[in-house]
N, C-alpha and C positions, 0 to 999 in steps of 0.2 A: 504494500500500500504506500509506503513512504518512498521507495526507490523503484520506480516502474519504467524509467526511460530505457534502460538496456533491454529489459524484457519485452516491452512493447515495440521498440524500434528495431532491435537486432533480431528478435525471434519472430516478429510478426510476419515477415516474408516467408520464413520456414513453415509457419503454421498454414499460410495460404497455399504454398506449394504442395505440402503433404496433406492438406485438408484435415489438419489436426488442431487441437487447442491445448489448453492447460487446465489443471485443477488447482484451485486455491488451497494452500496449506496454511494452517494457523491463521485464519482470517482476522482474529483479534490480536495477532502478533504477540503471542504468549501472554496476553492480558493487557498489553499496553493500550489497547483501544477501548478498554472498559471504562476509563475515566479516573480510576483510582490512583493512577501514577501522574496525573496532570500537574502536580506540584513538584515533580522531580525526585520524590522519595518513595520509599517502600512502606506502605502503611502496615501496622501491626496485623498479623494474621494472613498477610498476602503470601501466596505460594512462593514468591521470590525469596522469602525468608526461610523456606523449608528445604532448599537445595544446597548442596555443598559446593565448594569452589570448583569441583571437576564436572559439574553438571552442565548440560547443554544450555540451560537457562542462564548460567553465569556468562557464557559466551554471547548469548542474545542480549543480555543486559549491557555487557561491555560494548557490544556493537552499536547500541543506541544511546547509552547514557555515559560512557566513559569520556572523561576530559571535556573538551569543548563541544562534544556532541550533545551533551545534556541540555544546554541552553537552547540549542536549535530544536531539539525534540520537544521540549516542554512548550515552546512557542507553537510548534505544529500541533501538538495535542490540544492545547487550549484553542487554537483556531478551529480544529475539527469539532471540538465541543460546542463552540459558538455557532458554527454552521449547523450542527445537528439541532441545537436549540431553536435556531431561526426556522428550520424546516419542520420542527415539531416531531423529531425522531430521536431515537437514542443511539 
């Protein structure tokens, strides 16, 4: 959802040629699109707190929240929440 350019631009032609598509995996991005991480932290009881340093969720978290990425992601999450509210959807 956040980074679609490569997928849509680079693979779009392949999908057309081979008359195939794709299946969305983890549409809520490991919970990031639920709204509970919109402030940039992990709320108590969230599943991000239940996995160890070697879990795949640690890698996903680092991919979106590590270092300078956190500020950008929080901005995106809040923008999505505002858009959803404007449209009357969750």
